[in-house]
N, C-alpha and C positions, 0 to 999 in steps of 0.2 A: 504494500500500500504506500508506494512512493512514486512521485512523478519526477519530471525533469527539474522542478523547482527545489529550492533548499528545503531540507527536512529539519524539523525541530528536534531538540534533544530527547523529548518525550514522545512516545507513540501517540497517535491520534486516539481519542476515546472511541471505544467500540460501540457499534449500534446494536442495541438489544431491546427486546420488548419487555414490558413490566412482568410478564410471566416467566421470563428467562434471564435472571440476573445471577451473578456470582453469589454464592453463600458467604456468610461471614468467615466460615472456616477456610474457604478457598482464598478469600482476600488475605487472611492472616498468613496462610501458607505461602502465598505469593510474596508477601513482604519479607517473611523469614527466609525464603529461598533466595530472594534477591540479595540478601546479605552474604550468602554463600557464593553466588555466581557473578557478583559484580565485576571481578576481573575480566570474565568472558564478555560481559555486557559492554565494558569499555572497549574491548577489542572489536566489538561489532560496529563501532563508530568509524572504523578505518576502512576505506574502500579500495585500497591498493594504490600503486604508484601511477603517476601520470604516464610514464612510459608504457606500462601494461594497458592502460586505458586506450592510449593512442594505437597500440598494436591491435587491440580488439576492434576498434573502429575501422582500422585499415583492412582487416580480414573480412569485415562485414560490408565494406564499401560504403560506410556512413561518414558524413561530414564530421570534422573535428569537434564541433560543439553539440553533437547529437546527444551525448550523455554528459552534460555539464557539471553535475553534482553527485558523484558517487560518494559513498560513505554516509555517516549519520543515519544508520538503519537501512540504507540501500544495500543491494547486493554488492559484494566485492568482485574485483576483476577475476579472481580465481574461479568463482562460481560461474560467471558469465562466459569465460573461456571454456570451461568444461561443458556448459550447455551447448556451445557451438561445436565443440569436439563431437559430442554425442549425436547431434543432428547431422553433422557431416558424415559420420560413420554409419548411422542406422536409418537415415531418411524417414523419420516417423511421419505417418499419415495423420495421426491425432495426438495433439499435445494438450494436456490439462494442467492448469496452473492454479495454485491456491495462494492468493496474495499477489495482486497485480503490481507492476512497477517497472523499473529499469529492465528487469528480466523479460517483460512483455515485448518491448521493442526489440531486444536482442533475439528472442525466440522468433518473432514474426519475420525479422529480416533474414535470419539464418534459414528459416523454412522456405522463404522466397528464393534463396540462393541454392538450396539443396533439397529438391524434391517437391516443394510446393504444398506441404501439409497444412493442416488447420490448427489454430490455437484457440482454446476455450479457457478463458481466464475468469476467476471468481474473486470478488473482494467484498468486504463487509461494509464499505462506505459508498452509498449511492452517488454522491457528487463526484467521487473519485473515479467511478466507472466512466462517467461522461468525460472527465478530463483525460482519461487514458485513451478513449476513442479519438479525441481531438489530437492528442500527441502523436499517435500512430499515423493518423491521416496526414500530418505534416510531412511524413516520410513516405507517403503513398502506400501504407500498409494497413491492413484491417485484422481484427480478431473478434471473436464472439465474447465480449465482456458482459458479465452478469453480476447483478447485485445479489449478495448472499449474506444476509445479516446473521449475527451470531446468536442463534436462539435454540439450537439443538443440543441435547444432552445424550450421553452414552454411559450406561452403568459400568462399563469397563474403564472409563477414563474420567478424571475430574475436568472441570471447566466447561466452556461452551464451544459449539461447533457451528460451522456454516450450514445454512439452509440451502443446500445445493439443488438446483433445478436443471433439467435437460442435460444431464451429464452424459456425454457420448461414450461409446465403447465399440470395439476394444480400444484401450488407451495404450499408446506406444511409448509415451514419455509423460511421467507425472512429476511435476516440480512443486515441492512443498516449501513455501516461504511465508506461511501464515497458519494460524493467527499469530499476532505478536505475543511475546512471552508474558506480557502483563495480563493477558486473559487467564492463563495458568501455565506454569513451566512445563506441564506434561500435555497440554491441550493438543499439540500436533500429533500425538499418538492416535487421535481419532481419524487421521488420514487413512488408516488401515481399512476403513470402510470402503475405500475405492480399490483396494488391492485385487478383489475378484474381477474387476474390469480391466486390469492390466494384462495385455496380451503376452503369450509366451515369448520370451526374449525381450520383453519390454523393460523399460528402465524407470526407477524411482529415485528422485534426488531430494534429500532432506537438507536444507540449508541450516546454518548455525549448529552443526552437529558437534562442535567442540563443547558446547554448553552442557552443564550437568543435567539439565532437564532433558535435552535431546539425547544425551548418552543413555539415560534411563529408558527413554522411548525405544532407542535402537536395541537395547538388551531384550526388551519385551517382544519386539518384532522378530528378532532372530529365533526366539523360542516358539512364537505363535505361528510363524509363516515358513514352514520347511521347504516350500516350493520357491522361495526366494533366497538368493545369496546376497549378503550385505557386506560391504567393505567400507572402511573409514579412510578418507583422504584428508591429511592434515597440512597440506602444503599452503593452503590459503589462510587468511586471518581468522576465519570463523569456523572452519572445519566443514566437511561435506560427507554425508553418508550416501553411498551409491548402492542401490539395490537392483538386482536383475532377476526377473522371473524365469525359472528354468523351463525348458521346453517340455520336460517330463518330470513329474514329482518323484523324488527318491523314495523307495519303499524299504 
């Protein structure tokens, strides 16, 4: 949930209905957990070097000012380069993204250059969805942006989850960059709801995988989803979890 504009230090307040708010226990846990993972949160404010950003723009044939403000909760250059790597290698027909932003432009441009697949992007802020459509239009790109407020719950995970609509399948690439950690440090674990839609050989990317909350999510996913292999990549500033669905389930 970031655009080409400067991003504030704090995440935008999440849109929820009165029937779906965080409990006091969840709020207290989020505050306490923040005291543990603050070093990782600070690292999340770094977006990578200018040299890496310019290299990314060059390989995408984008103008030098197309991504003017990386960092401050935006995707870092490592994640963006890895997204382009995977699109170049696998030529996905369907990409689903949770949490729109700089990744959306990068995905849309990479798809246009490598296979022409479609991007379906979900974000919890309705005005932001409109802003993203306009941003991509400036570069002659389109994506199916949809508003998905945080109103869903799951007995297996704390926090709130997107009210997803019209989710396509099969999914060849699933990019998980939301909800923000302030919803709950473990909330992104609910992305496993979409794993049955991931195609054999398809890829799952979990951003911010170095944070303690996402590390906990990754441990649970490894146990719960034997038909996926997950590996951690720590070369970037935030960490990246890469999952691949096997063509056949091990027995």
